[in-house]
C-alpha positions, -999 to +999 in steps of 0.1 A: +261+596-770+254+585-735+219+573-726+215+602-703+222+628-727+197+611-750+173+614-724+178+651-718+179+660-757+148+641-761+132+661-729+144+693-744+129+684-778+096+673-764+094+707-744+105+731-775+078+714-797+051+711-769+017+724-776+011+754-754-027+745-755-023+714-744-042+709-713-035+674-699-033+673-661+006+680-651+015+697-684+033+726-684+049+746-714+074+764-692+107+749-698+118+763-663+093+740-645+093+700-651+062+685-659+072+652-641+081+668-606+092+694-587+123+688-562+138+718-544+173+723-539+186+723-506+216+733-484+228+719-449+246+740-424+260+731-392+258+757-366+270+758-329+241+739-315+219+731-344+218+720-380+203+745-404+184+728-434+175+754-462+152+746-490+143+768-522+105+765-526+099+797-550+063+806-551+052+787-519+041+797-488+041+775-452+007+765-462+019+746-489+042+725-472+044+696-446+069+688-423+069+653-404+093+634-383+089+596-381+115+571-370+143+594-370+138+608-407+126+644-411+101+647-444+093+678-462+067+676-486+044+700-504+028+709-539+037+736-563+006+753-581+015+782-605-009+800-624+000+826-650-025+847-668-020+873-697-049+893-714-045+917-737-073+934-759-079+901-787-061+876-767-064+859-731-037+830-723-030+812-691-006+789-683-008+762-650+020+744-636+018+718-612+042+698-594+044+676-561+077+670-540+090+650-509+125+652-496+136+633-465+166+638-443+180+611-418+182+628-383+212+624-359+204+597-332+188+613-298+177+646-315+151+663-297+123+664-322+101+687-300+129+715-307+127+715-344+115+746-358+106+758-392+098+790-411+090+800-446+100+833-461+104+847-496+105+813-508+130+797-488+120+772-462+144+773-430+144+742-406+163+746-376+172+708-359+188+712-325+218+690-320+215+661-298+228+667-261+262+647-259+265+620-233+297+615-217+315+585-232+315+555-207+336+528-211+322+497-195+340+462-194+319+434-197+326+401-182+329+372-205+317+339-188+335+307-189 
């Protein structure tokens, strides 16, 4: 069995036998949300005058997200906090799941960072990145001194 498969099986067994009443920070009894980290899926589409970056951030709003641009790199980060509570006549249970993420993307040279726009709706973050203005290609001959 490959090392990767062993790690996956070990994690599945740990989640299967996890104590649902374990209150360690970062513990999440749900098999659908990782206890270690949360990394949203993303897509990048090229449009006529822009690039459209979408990230799946279910349960999150714009206030949970931070987008920065530094040295030609766009970084999206955030923290997911999910609380589920169930109450019946004789039992009350609650599950809390937390996870922070950070994804970075290189921007094309010459991107107008003031033109970048973002919106978050229905658990999907959409970032519109304008394409850089194309400069005419110039050919310049450099003289060689002897």
